[in-house]
PyMOL Python script that loads the backbone (N, CA, C, O; Angstrom):
from pymol import cmd

cmd.read_pdbstr("""\
ATOM      1  N   MET A   1     -43.323  52.346 -12.827  1.00  0.00           N
ATOM      2  CA  MET A   1     -42.533  52.853 -11.697  1.00  0.00           C
ATOM      3  C   MET A   1     -43.116  54.162 -11.207  1.00  0.00           C
ATOM      4  O   MET A   1     -43.522  55.016 -11.995  1.00  0.00           O
ATOM      5  N   GLN A   2     -43.152  54.305  -9.894  1.00  0.00           N
ATOM      6  CA  GLN A   2     -43.573  55.552  -9.296  1.00  0.00           C
ATOM      7  C   GLN A   2     -42.808  55.748  -7.997  1.00  0.00           C
ATOM      8  O   GLN A   2     -42.184  54.821  -7.481  1.00  0.00           O
ATOM      9  N   THR A   3     -42.865  56.964  -7.479  1.00  0.00           N
ATOM     10  CA  THR A   3     -42.203  57.287  -6.217  1.00  0.00           C
ATOM     11  C   THR A   3     -43.236  57.880  -5.271  1.00  0.00           C
ATOM     12  O   THR A   3     -44.042  58.723  -5.664  1.00  0.00           O
ATOM     13  N   ILE A   4     -43.203  57.433  -4.026  1.00  0.00           N
ATOM     14  CA  ILE A   4     -44.075  57.989  -3.005  1.00  0.00           C
ATOM     15  C   ILE A   4     -43.244  58.401  -1.794  1.00  0.00           C
ATOM     16  O   ILE A   4     -42.143  57.902  -1.566  1.00  0.00           O
ATOM     17  N   SER A   5     -43.812  59.331  -1.024  1.00  0.00           N
ATOM     18  CA  SER A   5     -43.250  59.643   0.286  1.00  0.00           C
ATOM     19  C   SER A   5     -44.207  59.065   1.321  1.00  0.00           C
ATOM     20  O   SER A   5     -45.423  59.044   1.126  1.00  0.00           O
ATOM     21  N   ILE A   6     -43.636  58.600   2.415  1.00  0.00           N
ATOM     22  CA  ILE A   6     -44.418  58.031   3.512  1.00  0.00           C
ATOM     23  C   ILE A   6     -43.913  58.672   4.800  1.00  0.00           C
ATOM     24  O   ILE A   6     -42.718  58.620   5.091  1.00  0.00           O
ATOM     25  N   THR A   7     -44.805  59.270   5.564  1.00  0.00           N
ATOM     26  CA  THR A   7     -44.453  59.814   6.876  1.00  0.00           C
ATOM     27  C   THR A   7     -45.199  59.001   7.924  1.00  0.00           C
ATOM     28  O   THR A   7     -46.425  58.902   7.890  1.00  0.00           O
ATOM     29  N   ILE A   8     -44.452  58.421   8.853  1.00  0.00           N
ATOM     30  CA  ILE A   8     -45.027  57.563   9.873  1.00  0.00           C
ATOM     31  C   ILE A   8     -44.883  58.233  11.230  1.00  0.00           C
ATOM     32  O   ILE A   8     -43.799  58.676  11.611  1.00  0.00           O
ATOM     33  N   SER A   9     -46.004  58.297  11.957  1.00  0.00           N
ATOM     34  CA  SER A   9     -46.022  58.912  13.292  1.00  0.00           C
ATOM     35  C   SER A   9     -46.299  57.843  14.340  1.00  0.00           C
ATOM     36  O   SER A   9     -46.821  56.770  14.038  1.00  0.00           O
ATOM     37  N   GLY A  10     -45.937  58.163  15.577  1.00  0.00           N
ATOM     38  CA  GLY A  10     -46.150  57.266  16.707  1.00  0.00           C
ATOM     39  C   GLY A  10     -44.821  56.979  17.372  1.00  0.00           C
ATOM     40  O   GLY A  10     -43.884  57.774  17.292  1.00  0.00           O
ATOM     41  N   LYS A  11     -44.750  55.830  18.033  1.00  0.00           N
ATOM     42  CA  LYS A  11     -43.479  55.398  18.627  1.00  0.00           C
ATOM     43  C   LYS A  11     -42.714  54.668  17.526  1.00  0.00           C
ATOM     44  O   LYS A  11     -42.780  53.445  17.399  1.00  0.00           O
ATOM     45  N   VAL A  12     -41.980  55.463  16.729  1.00  0.00           N
ATOM     46  CA  VAL A  12     -41.323  54.896  15.555  1.00  0.00           C
ATOM     47  C   VAL A  12     -39.824  55.176  15.528  1.00  0.00           C
ATOM     48  O   VAL A  12     -39.131  54.767  14.597  1.00  0.00           O
ATOM     49  N   GLN A  13     -39.330  55.864  16.534  1.00  0.00           N
ATOM     50  CA  GLN A  13     -37.885  56.061  16.647  1.00  0.00           C
ATOM     51  C   GLN A  13     -37.403  55.290  17.868  1.00  0.00           C
ATOM     52  O   GLN A  13     -38.089  55.219  18.888  1.00  0.00           O
ATOM     53  N   GLY A  14     -36.204  54.711  17.746  1.00  0.00           N
ATOM     54  CA  GLY A  14     -35.652  53.921  18.847  1.00  0.00           C
ATOM     55  C   GLY A  14     -36.201  52.508  18.892  1.00  0.00           C
ATOM     56  O   GLY A  14     -36.019  51.802  19.884  1.00  0.00           O
ATOM     57  N   VAL A  15     -36.883  52.082  17.810  1.00  0.00           N
ATOM     58  CA  VAL A  15     -37.464  50.734  17.765  1.00  0.00           C
ATOM     59  C   VAL A  15     -37.001  49.973  16.511  1.00  0.00           C
ATOM     60  O   VAL A  15     -37.640  49.012  16.084  1.00  0.00           O
ATOM     61  N   PHE A  16     -35.886  50.420  15.936  1.00  0.00           N
ATOM     62  CA  PHE A  16     -35.303  49.805  14.732  1.00  0.00           C
ATOM     63  C   PHE A  16     -36.216  49.915  13.510  1.00  0.00           C
ATOM     64  O   PHE A  16     -36.193  49.056  12.629  1.00  0.00           O
ATOM     65  N   PHE A  17     -37.028  50.993  13.464  1.00  0.00           N
ATOM     66  CA  PHE A  17     -37.943  51.176  12.335  1.00  0.00           C
ATOM     67  C   PHE A  17     -37.172  51.345  11.032  1.00  0.00           C
ATOM     68  O   PHE A  17     -37.526  50.746  10.017  1.00  0.00           O
ATOM     69  N   ARG A  18     -36.114  52.163  11.057  1.00  0.00           N
ATOM     70  CA  ARG A  18     -35.366  52.404   9.813  1.00  0.00           C
ATOM     71  C   ARG A  18     -34.714  51.124   9.293  1.00  0.00           C
ATOM     72  O   ARG A  18     -34.807  50.823   8.103  1.00  0.00           O
ATOM     73  N   GLN A  19     -34.056  50.370  10.172  1.00  0.00           N
ATOM     74  CA  GLN A  19     -33.383  49.137   9.751  1.00  0.00           C
ATOM     75  C   GLN A  19     -34.389  48.129   9.208  1.00  0.00           C
ATOM     76  O   GLN A  19     -34.152  47.503   8.175  1.00  0.00           O
ATOM     77  N   ASN A  20     -35.513  47.975   9.907  1.00  0.00           N
ATOM     78  CA  ASN A  20     -36.538  47.039   9.452  1.00  0.00           C
ATOM     79  C   ASN A  20     -37.170  47.494   8.139  1.00  0.00           C
ATOM     80  O   ASN A  20     -37.498  46.666   7.289  1.00  0.00           O
ATOM     81  N   THR A  21     -37.343  48.800   7.970  1.00  0.00           N
ATOM     82  CA  THR A  21     -37.872  49.328   6.714  1.00  0.00           C
ATOM     83  C   THR A  21     -36.921  49.012   5.574  1.00  0.00           C
ATOM     84  O   THR A  21     -37.351  48.601   4.496  1.00  0.00           O
ATOM     85  N   LYS A  22     -35.626  49.201   5.810  1.00  0.00           N
ATOM     86  CA  LYS A  22     -34.631  48.905   4.772  1.00  0.00           C
ATOM     87  C   LYS A  22     -34.705  47.436   4.370  1.00  0.00           C
ATOM     88  O   LYS A  22     -34.715  47.115   3.182  1.00  0.00           O
ATOM     89  N   GLU A  23     -34.757  46.552   5.350  1.00  0.00           N
ATOM     90  CA  GLU A  23     -34.822  45.119   5.054  1.00  0.00           C
ATOM     91  C   GLU A  23     -36.082  44.776   4.280  1.00  0.00           C
ATOM     92  O   GLU A  23     -36.028  43.995   3.330  1.00  0.00           O
ATOM     93  N   LYS A  24     -37.221  45.347   4.671  1.00  0.00           N
ATOM     94  CA  LYS A  24     -38.489  45.078   3.988  1.00  0.00           C
ATOM     95  C   LYS A  24     -38.438  45.619   2.562  1.00  0.00           C
ATOM     96  O   LYS A  24     -38.847  44.931   1.626  1.00  0.00           O
ATOM     97  N   ALA A  25     -37.943  46.839   2.386  1.00  0.00           N
ATOM     98  CA  ALA A  25     -37.874  47.438   1.052  1.00  0.00           C
ATOM     99  C   ALA A  25     -36.993  46.612   0.124  1.00  0.00           C
ATOM    100  O   ALA A  25     -37.349  46.380  -1.031  1.00  0.00           O
ATOM    101  N   ILE A  26     -35.846  46.169   0.627  1.00  0.00           N
ATOM    102  CA  ILE A  26     -34.946  45.354  -0.194  1.00  0.00           C
ATOM    103  C   ILE A  26     -35.625  44.041  -0.583  1.00  0.00           C
ATOM    104  O   ILE A  26     -35.500  43.588  -1.721  1.00  0.00           O
ATOM    105  N   SER A  27     -36.338  43.435   0.355  1.00  0.00           N
ATOM    106  CA  SER A  27     -37.015  42.169   0.059  1.00  0.00           C
ATOM    107  C   SER A  27     -38.114  42.360  -0.979  1.00  0.00           C
ATOM    108  O   SER A  27     -38.444  41.430  -1.715  1.00  0.00           O
ATOM    109  N   LEU A  28     -38.682  43.561  -1.038  1.00  0.00           N
ATOM    110  CA  LEU A  28     -39.741  43.864  -2.013  1.00  0.00           C
ATOM    111  C   LEU A  28     -39.187  44.383  -3.342  1.00  0.00           C
ATOM    112  O   LEU A  28     -39.936  44.525  -4.308  1.00  0.00           O
ATOM    113  N   GLY A  29     -37.888  44.664  -3.398  1.00  0.00           N
ATOM    114  CA  GLY A  29     -37.289  45.191  -4.617  1.00  0.00           C
ATOM    115  C   GLY A  29     -37.493  46.683  -4.796  1.00  0.00           C
ATOM    116  O   GLY A  29     -37.461  47.188  -5.919  1.00  0.00           O
ATOM    117  N   ILE A  30     -37.702  47.392  -3.693  1.00  0.00           N
ATOM    118  CA  ILE A  30     -37.934  48.844  -3.702  1.00  0.00           C
ATOM    119  C   ILE A  30     -36.618  49.574  -3.474  1.00  0.00           C
ATOM    120  O   ILE A  30     -35.774  49.115  -2.705  1.00  0.00           O
ATOM    121  N   THR A  31     -36.444  50.709  -4.141  1.00  0.00           N
ATOM    122  CA  THR A  31     -35.288  51.569  -3.893  1.00  0.00           C
ATOM    123  C   THR A  31     -35.764  52.850  -3.226  1.00  0.00           C
ATOM    124  O   THR A  31     -36.940  53.206  -3.303  1.00  0.00           O
ATOM    125  N   GLY A  32     -34.822  53.548  -2.563  1.00  0.00           N
ATOM    126  CA  GLY A  32     -35.171  54.806  -1.909  1.00  0.00           C
ATOM    127  C   GLY A  32     -34.352  55.021  -0.658  1.00  0.00           C
ATOM    128  O   GLY A  32     -33.196  54.609  -0.566  1.00  0.00           O
ATOM    129  N   LEU A  33     -34.992  55.690   0.324  1.00  0.00           N
ATOM    130  CA  LEU A  33     -34.302  55.983   1.573  1.00  0.00           C
ATOM    131  C   LEU A  33     -35.298  56.110   2.708  1.00  0.00           C
ATOM    132  O   LEU A  33     -36.491  56.324   2.494  1.00  0.00           O
ATOM    133  N   VAL A  34     -34.780  55.974   3.922  1.00  0.00           N
ATOM    134  CA  VAL A  34     -35.565  56.162   5.130  1.00  0.00           C
ATOM    135  C   VAL A  34     -34.733  56.984   6.097  1.00  0.00           C
ATOM    136  O   VAL A  34     -33.518  56.808   6.188  1.00  0.00           O
ATOM    137  N   LYS A  35     -35.394  57.890   6.826  1.00  0.00           N
ATOM    138  CA  LYS A  35     -34.673  58.702   7.807  1.00  0.00           C
ATOM    139  C   LYS A  35     -35.606  59.118   8.938  1.00  0.00           C
ATOM    140  O   LYS A  35     -36.827  59.140   8.781  1.00  0.00           O
ATOM    141  N   ASN A  36     -35.006  59.447  10.082  1.00  0.00           N
ATOM    142  CA  ASN A  36     -35.743  60.007  11.203  1.00  0.00           C
ATOM    143  C   ASN A  36     -35.922  61.498  10.972  1.00  0.00           C
ATOM    144  O   ASN A  36     -35.031  62.166  10.447  1.00  0.00           O
ATOM    145  N   LEU A  37     -37.077  62.014  11.367  1.00  0.00           N
ATOM    146  CA  LEU A  37     -37.327  63.451  11.328  1.00  0.00           C
ATOM    147  C   LEU A  37     -37.193  64.011  12.738  1.00  0.00           C
ATOM    148  O   LEU A  37     -37.417  63.290  13.711  1.00  0.00           O
ATOM    149  N   PRO A  38     -36.827  65.297  12.864  1.00  0.00           N
ATOM    150  CA  PRO A  38     -36.612  65.892  14.192  1.00  0.00           C
ATOM    151  C   PRO A  38     -37.806  65.769  15.136  1.00  0.00           C
ATOM    152  O   PRO A  38     -37.609  65.645  16.344  1.00  0.00           O
ATOM    153  N   GLY A  39     -39.028  65.799  14.628  1.00  0.00           N
ATOM    154  CA  GLY A  39     -40.206  65.749  15.492  1.00  0.00           C
ATOM    155  C   GLY A  39     -40.577  64.372  16.006  1.00  0.00           C
ATOM    156  O   GLY A  39     -41.564  64.227  16.727  1.00  0.00           O
ATOM    157  N   GLY A  40     -39.796  63.350  15.644  1.00  0.00           N
ATOM    158  CA  GLY A  40     -40.070  62.007  16.133  1.00  0.00           C
ATOM    159  C   GLY A  40     -40.691  61.081  15.105  1.00  0.00           C
ATOM    160  O   GLY A  40     -40.922  59.907  15.393  1.00  0.00           O
ATOM    161  N   ASN A  41     -40.968  61.592  13.902  1.00  0.00           N
ATOM    162  CA  ASN A  41     -41.539  60.762  12.845  1.00  0.00           C
ATOM    163  C   ASN A  41     -40.440  60.094  12.025  1.00  0.00           C
ATOM    164  O   ASN A  41     -39.266  60.452  12.124  1.00  0.00           O
ATOM    165  N   VAL A  42     -40.840  59.124  11.222  1.00  0.00           N
ATOM    166  CA  VAL A  42     -39.952  58.488  10.250  1.00  0.00           C
ATOM    167  C   VAL A  42     -40.457  58.867   8.864  1.00  0.00           C
ATOM    168  O   VAL A  42     -41.661  58.878   8.608  1.00  0.00           O
ATOM    169  N   TYR A  43     -39.508  59.182   7.964  1.00  0.00           N
ATOM    170  CA  TYR A  43     -39.839  59.615   6.605  1.00  0.00           C
ATOM    171  C   TYR A  43     -39.180  58.683   5.604  1.00  0.00           C
ATOM    172  O   TYR A  43     -37.993  58.372   5.708  1.00  0.00           O
ATOM    173  N   ILE A  44     -39.972  58.241   4.631  1.00  0.00           N
ATOM    174  CA  ILE A  44     -39.487  57.305   3.612  1.00  0.00           C
ATOM    175  C   ILE A  44     -39.759  57.899   2.238  1.00  0.00           C
ATOM    176  O   ILE A  44     -40.826  58.464   2.000  1.00  0.00           O
ATOM    177  N   ILE A  45     -38.801  57.770   1.343  1.00  0.00           N
ATOM    178  CA  ILE A  45     -39.029  57.994  -0.081  1.00  0.00           C
ATOM    179  C   ILE A  45     -38.778  56.656  -0.741  1.00  0.00           C
ATOM    180  O   ILE A  45     -37.701  56.078  -0.593  1.00  0.00           O
ATOM    181  N   ALA A  46     -39.780  56.153  -1.478  1.00  0.00           N
ATOM    182  CA  ALA A  46     -39.682  54.811  -2.046  1.00  0.00           C
ATOM    183  C   ALA A  46     -40.097  54.820  -3.509  1.00  0.00           C
ATOM    184  O   ALA A  46     -41.099  55.432  -3.880  1.00  0.00           O
ATOM    185  N   SER A  47     -39.310  54.130  -4.340  1.00  0.00           N
ATOM    186  CA  SER A  47     -39.611  53.981  -5.759  1.00  0.00           C
ATOM    187  C   SER A  47     -39.804  52.507  -6.091  1.00  0.00           C
ATOM    188  O   SER A  47     -39.012  51.653  -5.692  1.00  0.00           O
ATOM    189  N   GLY A  48     -40.872  52.232  -6.828  1.00  0.00           N
ATOM    190  CA  GLY A  48     -41.151  50.853  -7.219  1.00  0.00           C
ATOM    191  C   GLY A  48     -42.458  50.786  -7.971  1.00  0.00           C
ATOM    192  O   GLY A  48     -43.014  51.811  -8.365  1.00  0.00           O
ATOM    193  N   SER A  49     -42.948  49.578  -8.170  1.00  0.00           N
ATOM    194  CA  SER A  49     -44.237  49.394  -8.836  1.00  0.00           C
ATOM    195  C   SER A  49     -45.357  49.690  -7.833  1.00  0.00           C
ATOM    196  O   SER A  49     -45.123  49.760  -6.627  1.00  0.00           O
ATOM    197  N   THR A  50     -46.556  49.859  -8.344  1.00  0.00           N
ATOM    198  CA  THR A  50     -47.705  50.106  -7.470  1.00  0.00           C
ATOM    199  C   THR A  50     -47.859  48.991  -6.449  1.00  0.00           C
ATOM    200  O   THR A  50     -48.103  49.261  -5.273  1.00  0.00           O
ATOM    201  N   ALA A  51     -47.720  47.739  -6.881  1.00  0.00           N
ATOM    202  CA  ALA A  51     -47.879  46.596  -5.973  1.00  0.00           C
ATOM    203  C   ALA A  51     -46.774  46.572  -4.913  1.00  0.00           C
ATOM    204  O   ALA A  51     -47.038  46.303  -3.741  1.00  0.00           O
ATOM    205  N   GLN A  52     -45.537  46.855  -5.329  1.00  0.00           N
ATOM    206  CA  GLN A  52     -44.427  46.883  -4.367  1.00  0.00           C
ATOM    207  C   GLN A  52     -44.661  47.960  -3.314  1.00  0.00           C
ATOM    208  O   GLN A  52     -44.481  47.717  -2.121  1.00  0.00           O
ATOM    209  N   LEU A  53     -45.063  49.149  -3.755  1.00  0.00           N
ATOM    210  CA  LEU A  53     -45.254  50.267  -2.834  1.00  0.00           C
ATOM    211  C   LEU A  53     -46.428  50.016  -1.904  1.00  0.00           C
ATOM    212  O   LEU A  53     -46.371  50.370  -0.726  1.00  0.00           O
ATOM    213  N   LYS A  54     -47.492  49.410  -2.417  1.00  0.00           N
ATOM    214  CA  LYS A  54     -48.635  49.083  -1.558  1.00  0.00           C
ATOM    215  C   LYS A  54     -48.198  48.121  -0.458  1.00  0.00           C
ATOM    216  O   LYS A  54     -48.592  48.274   0.698  1.00  0.00           O
ATOM    217  N   ALA A  55     -47.388  47.135  -0.814  1.00  0.00           N
ATOM    218  CA  ALA A  55     -46.904  46.168   0.181  1.00  0.00           C
ATOM    219  C   ALA A  55     -46.068  46.865   1.260  1.00  0.00           C
ATOM    220  O   ALA A  55     -46.174  46.528   2.439  1.00  0.00           O
ATOM    221  N   LEU A  56     -45.244  47.831   0.862  1.00  0.00           N
ATOM    222  CA  LEU A  56     -44.429  48.567   1.839  1.00  0.00           C
ATOM    223  C   LEU A  56     -45.318  49.417   2.748  1.00  0.00           C
ATOM    224  O   LEU A  56     -45.132  49.430   3.965  1.00  0.00           O
ATOM    225  N   VAL A  57     -46.275  50.119   2.163  1.00  0.00           N
ATOM    226  CA  VAL A  57     -47.185  50.947   2.968  1.00  0.00           C
ATOM    227  C   VAL A  57     -47.962  50.074   3.951  1.00  0.00           C
ATOM    228  O   VAL A  57     -48.115  50.436   5.117  1.00  0.00           O
ATOM    229  N   ASP A  58     -48.446  48.939   3.486  1.00  0.00           N
ATOM    230  CA  ASP A  58     -49.175  48.026   4.378  1.00  0.00           C
ATOM    231  C   ASP A  58     -48.286  47.585   5.536  1.00  0.00           C
ATOM    232  O   ASP A  58     -48.748  47.511   6.675  1.00  0.00           O
ATOM    233  N   TRP A  59     -47.007  47.291   5.256  1.00  0.00           N
ATOM    234  CA  TRP A  59     -46.080  46.900   6.318  1.00  0.00           C
ATOM    235  C   TRP A  59     -45.850  48.061   7.294  1.00  0.00           C
ATOM    236  O   TRP A  59     -45.783  47.859   8.506  1.00  0.00           O
ATOM    237  N   CYS A  60     -45.731  49.281   6.750  1.00  0.00           N
ATOM    238  CA  CYS A  60     -45.470  50.459   7.589  1.00  0.00           C
ATOM    239  C   CYS A  60     -46.600  50.733   8.579  1.00  0.00           C
ATOM    240  O   CYS A  60     -46.363  51.317   9.636  1.00  0.00           O
ATOM    241  N   ARG A  61     -47.810  50.325   8.256  1.00  0.00           N
ATOM    242  CA  ARG A  61     -48.946  50.552   9.163  1.00  0.00           C
ATOM    243  C   ARG A  61     -48.734  49.831  10.492  1.00  0.00           C
ATOM    244  O   ARG A  61     -49.272  50.250  11.517  1.00  0.00           O
ATOM    245  N   GLN A  62     -47.955  48.750  10.484  1.00  0.00           N
ATOM    246  CA  GLN A  62     -47.645  47.999  11.698  1.00  0.00           C
ATOM    247  C   GLN A  62     -46.207  48.272  12.142  1.00  0.00           C
ATOM    248  O   GLN A  62     -45.950  48.550  13.313  1.00  0.00           O
ATOM    249  N   GLY A  63     -45.277  48.187  11.190  1.00  0.00           N
ATOM    250  CA  GLY A  63     -43.873  48.407  11.517  1.00  0.00           C
ATOM    251  C   GLY A  63     -43.274  47.231  12.260  1.00  0.00           C
ATOM    252  O   GLY A  63     -43.886  46.167  12.345  1.00  0.00           O
ATOM    253  N   PRO A  64     -42.065  47.421  12.804  1.00  0.00           N
ATOM    254  CA  PRO A  64     -41.413  46.348  13.560  1.00  0.00           C
ATOM    255  C   PRO A  64     -42.128  46.107  14.895  1.00  0.00           C
ATOM    256  O   PRO A  64     -42.957  46.917  15.309  1.00  0.00           O
ATOM    257  N   PRO A  65     -41.810  45.002  15.564  1.00  0.00           N
ATOM    258  CA  PRO A  65     -42.546  44.605  16.776  1.00  0.00           C
ATOM    259  C   PRO A  65     -42.670  45.673  17.864  1.00  0.00           C
ATOM    260  O   PRO A  65     -43.727  45.776  18.486  1.00  0.00           O
ATOM    261  N   ARG A  66     -41.636  46.467  18.116  1.00  0.00           N
ATOM    262  CA  ARG A  66     -41.679  47.421  19.223  1.00  0.00           C
ATOM    263  C   ARG A  66     -42.280  48.769  18.835  1.00  0.00           C
ATOM    264  O   ARG A  66     -42.430  49.647  19.685  1.00  0.00           O
ATOM    265  N   ALA A  67     -42.624  48.938  17.565  1.00  0.00           N
ATOM    266  CA  ALA A  67     -43.205  50.206  17.108  1.00  0.00           C
ATOM    267  C   ALA A  67     -44.683  50.285  17.480  1.00  0.00           C
ATOM    268  O   ALA A  67     -45.356  49.268  17.648  1.00  0.00           O
ATOM    269  N   ASN A  68     -45.169  51.523  17.604  1.00  0.00           N
ATOM    270  CA  ASN A  68     -46.597  51.779  17.803  1.00  0.00           C
ATOM    271  C   ASN A  68     -46.986  52.884  16.827  1.00  0.00           C
ATOM    272  O   ASN A  68     -46.893  54.069  17.149  1.00  0.00           O
ATOM    273  N   VAL A  69     -47.419  52.490  15.639  1.00  0.00           N
ATOM    274  CA  VAL A  69     -47.757  53.451  14.592  1.00  0.00           C
ATOM    275  C   VAL A  69     -49.135  54.035  14.868  1.00  0.00           C
ATOM    276  O   VAL A  69     -50.114  53.306  15.022  1.00  0.00           O
ATOM    277  N   THR A  70     -49.196  55.375  14.930  1.00  0.00           N
ATOM    278  CA  THR A  70     -50.478  56.035  15.175  1.00  0.00           C
ATOM    279  C   THR A  70     -51.038  56.709  13.927  1.00  0.00           C
ATOM    280  O   THR A  70     -52.245  56.934  13.835  1.00  0.00           O
ATOM    281  N   ASN A  71     -50.173  57.033  12.964  1.00  0.00           N
ATOM    282  CA  ASN A  71     -50.639  57.680  11.734  1.00  0.00           C
ATOM    283  C   ASN A  71     -49.633  57.441  10.620  1.00  0.00           C
ATOM    284  O   ASN A  71     -48.432  57.311  10.858  1.00  0.00           O
ATOM    285  N   ILE A  72     -50.153  57.386   9.398  1.00  0.00           N
ATOM    286  CA  ILE A  72     -49.291  57.237   8.233  1.00  0.00           C
ATOM    287  C   ILE A  72     -49.872  58.103   7.119  1.00  0.00           C
ATOM    288  O   ILE A  72     -51.071  58.070   6.845  1.00  0.00           O
ATOM    289  N   VAL A  73     -49.001  58.872   6.487  1.00  0.00           N
ATOM    290  CA  VAL A  73     -49.414  59.752   5.391  1.00  0.00           C
ATOM    291  C   VAL A  73     -48.573  59.410   4.172  1.00  0.00           C
ATOM    292  O   VAL A  73     -47.344  59.438   4.233  1.00  0.00           O
ATOM    293  N   THR A  74     -49.237  59.087   3.058  1.00  0.00           N
ATOM    294  CA  THR A  74     -48.522  58.786   1.823  1.00  0.00           C
ATOM    295  C   THR A  74     -48.876  59.832   0.778  1.00  0.00           C
ATOM    296  O   THR A  74     -49.980  60.376   0.763  1.00  0.00           O
ATOM    297  N   GLN A  75     -47.925  60.095  -0.086  1.00  0.00           N
ATOM    298  CA  GLN A  75     -48.139  61.065  -1.148  1.00  0.00           C
ATOM    299  C   GLN A  75     -47.304  60.671  -2.358  1.00  0.00           C
ATOM    300  O   GLN A  75     -46.122  60.356  -2.227  1.00  0.00           O
ATOM    301  N   GLU A  76     -47.922  60.687  -3.537  1.00  0.00           N
ATOM    302  CA  GLU A  76     -47.148  60.424  -4.746  1.00  0.00           C
ATOM    303  C   GLU A  76     -46.345  61.669  -5.068  1.00  0.00           C
ATOM    304  O   GLU A  76     -46.871  62.781  -5.052  1.00  0.00           O
ATOM    305  N   ILE A  77     -45.069  61.477  -5.361  1.00  0.00           N
ATOM    306  CA  ILE A  77     -44.184  62.599  -5.686  1.00  0.00           C
ATOM    307  C   ILE A  77     -43.518  62.315  -7.025  1.00  0.00           C
ATOM    308  O   ILE A  77     -43.697  61.241  -7.599  1.00  0.00           O
ATOM    309  N   ALA A  78     -42.754  63.277  -7.518  1.00  0.00           N
ATOM    310  CA  ALA A  78     -42.065  63.112  -8.796  1.00  0.00           C
ATOM    311  C   ALA A  78     -41.157  61.887  -8.749  1.00  0.00           C
ATOM    312  O   ALA A  78     -40.507  61.623  -7.738  1.00  0.00           O
ATOM    313  N   LEU A  79     -41.120  61.155  -9.837  1.00  0.00           N
ATOM    314  CA  LEU A  79     -40.308  59.947  -9.918  1.00  0.00           C
ATOM    315  C   LEU A  79     -38.846  60.253  -9.601  1.00  0.00           C
ATOM    316  O   LEU A  79     -38.244  61.166 -10.167  1.00  0.00           O
ATOM    317  N   GLN A  80     -38.298  59.468  -8.687  1.00  0.00           N
ATOM    318  CA  GLN A  80     -36.884  59.583  -8.335  1.00  0.00           C
ATOM    319  C   GLN A  80     -36.255  58.209  -8.495  1.00  0.00           C
ATOM    320  O   GLN A  80     -36.867  57.190  -8.177  1.00  0.00           O
ATOM    321  N   GLU A  81     -35.038  58.195  -8.986  1.00  0.00           N
ATOM    322  CA  GLU A  81     -34.337  56.939  -9.172  1.00  0.00           C
ATOM    323  C   GLU A  81     -33.205  56.822  -8.156  1.00  0.00           C
ATOM    324  O   GLU A  81     -32.424  57.753  -7.957  1.00  0.00           O
ATOM    325  N   PHE A  82     -33.139  55.671  -7.530  1.00  0.00           N
ATOM    326  CA  PHE A  82     -32.104  55.369  -6.544  1.00  0.00           C
ATOM    327  C   PHE A  82     -31.400  54.091  -6.971  1.00  0.00           C
ATOM    328  O   PHE A  82     -31.983  53.261  -7.669  1.00  0.00           O
ATOM    329  N   ASN A  83     -30.152  53.929  -6.556  1.00  0.00           N
ATOM    330  CA  ASN A  83     -29.414  52.698  -6.853  1.00  0.00           C
ATOM    331  C   ASN A  83     -29.787  51.574  -5.902  1.00  0.00           C
ATOM    332  O   ASN A  83     -29.698  50.400  -6.261  1.00  0.00           O
ATOM    333  N   ASP A  84     -30.205  51.925  -4.693  1.00  0.00           N
ATOM    334  CA  ASP A  84     -30.527  50.927  -3.684  1.00  0.00           C
ATOM    335  C   ASP A  84     -31.470  51.559  -2.668  1.00  0.00           C
ATOM    336  O   ASP A  84     -32.037  52.621  -2.927  1.00  0.00           O
ATOM    337  N   PHE A  85     -31.642  50.919  -1.519  1.00  0.00           N
ATOM    338  CA  PHE A  85     -32.440  51.476  -0.431  1.00  0.00           C
ATOM    339  C   PHE A  85     -31.492  51.718   0.734  1.00  0.00           C
ATOM    340  O   PHE A  85     -30.781  50.806   1.154  1.00  0.00           O
ATOM    341  N   SER A  86     -31.474  52.930   1.255  1.00  0.00           N
ATOM    342  CA  SER A  86     -30.484  53.273   2.277  1.00  0.00           C
ATOM    343  C   SER A  86     -31.139  53.974   3.475  1.00  0.00           C
ATOM    344  O   SER A  86     -32.245  54.510   3.396  1.00  0.00           O
ATOM    345  N   ILE A  87     -30.408  53.939   4.565  1.00  0.00           N
ATOM    346  CA  ILE A  87     -30.774  54.679   5.769  1.00  0.00           C
ATOM    347  C   ILE A  87     -29.992  55.976   5.754  1.00  0.00           C
ATOM    348  O   ILE A  87     -28.763  55.968   5.683  1.00  0.00           O
ATOM    349  N   GLU A  88     -30.704  57.085   5.820  1.00  0.00           N
ATOM    350  CA  GLU A  88     -30.042  58.394   5.846  1.00  0.00           C
ATOM    351  C   GLU A  88     -29.910  58.817   7.305  1.00  0.00           C
ATOM    352  O   GLU A  88     -30.899  58.970   8.021  1.00  0.00           O
ATOM    353  N   ARG A  89     -28.669  58.999   7.719  1.00  0.00           N
ATOM    354  CA  ARG A  89     -28.412  59.433   9.107  1.00  0.00           C
ATOM    355  C   ARG A  89     -27.879  60.857   9.057  1.00  0.00           C
ATOM    356  O   ARG A  89     -27.126  61.229   8.157  1.00  0.00           O
ATOM    357  N   HIS A  90     -28.287  61.636  10.040  1.00  0.00           N
ATOM    358  CA  HIS A  90     -27.886  63.069  10.075  1.00  0.00           C
ATOM    359  C   HIS A  90     -26.510  63.225  10.678  1.00  0.00           C
ATOM    360  O   HIS A  90     -26.008  64.343  10.790  1.00  0.00           O
TER     361      HIS A  90
END
""", "prot")
cmd.dss("prot")
cmd.show_as("cartoon", "prot")
cmd.util.cbc("prot")
cmd.orient("prot")
């Protein structure tokens, strides 16, 4: 188990990126959270196996149909445990 952060840039807000990320993470068995950042990016914290996380990152490079991902930054962070995968709304 490991935890990574993923920051996605581009046209990623207003295109159901968070909802689609939640559905993808649940289907992969990943726990964590996804939220919009003030500057227009989407931020994910995800915990799972290396293979699960790679699959999520690969999906994030494209995102949902209406998204236009221009950049993605991943970073391994301290292990965090979550009960499920949720959308964090401000």
